[in-house]
N, C-alpha and C positions, 0 to 999 in steps of 0.2 A: 162216506156212508152216512145215511140219514135214517134214524129210527124215530118215528113219531107215533105216539099213542093218543088217539083222539076219540071223542064220542060223536058219532054221526047223529045229526039232528034233523036232516031233511032227506028227501028222496035222492038228491044228488049232493055230494060233499066234494070239497076241493082240498087237495093237498098242495101246500106251497113248497116248492123246491128252491134250494139255494141257487144263487146266480151262477155258481161254478158248474152246475149241472146243465145249464142251458146249452142246447146244441149237442148234447151227449145222448146216447142210447141208454135208457135206464129201465130197470125192472121194478114193478110195483107189486107187492104181495099184500093182500088184504084178508084178514081172518079175524073172527070175533075172539075177544079175550073175556074170560069170566072174571068177575070182580075178585073172586077168591084167589085165582091164579095171580092177578096183578098184586094183590096184598101179600101173597106168599113171596113173590119176587122182591118186594120192598123189604119184607122182614129178613130175607136172606142177605140182602146187601147191608142192612143196618146191623145185623148180627156179625157179619164179616168185619165191618169197620170197627165195631165195638170190641171185638177180640184182638184186633191188630192196631191198637192205638200206640203210637210211639211219641215220646217227648224228645225233641232235639234241643231243648233249652240249654243243656250243658255240653252240647256237641262242639268240638273244636276241630278245625281242619288244618292239618299240617301239610302244606304243599310240598315241602322237601321230602317228607316221608312218603307221600303218595307218588312222587316222581323218582324214587330211588329204584334204579334198575338192577342193582347188585344182588 
């Protein structure tokens, strides 16, 4: 999957596809985004990650405990 947000600057714009898409049938959807909506999406993501910060600094992994099937 590829999601690309760009600003159209000419009558014709080009969307570059990854090489793994070559030879495949793809669907392209184009619709305008308001700058307000784009900023809201950024704020939502930033707030999500700010609320879900985890520190793994003191984390220890016990392989024997993790593989205990009893």
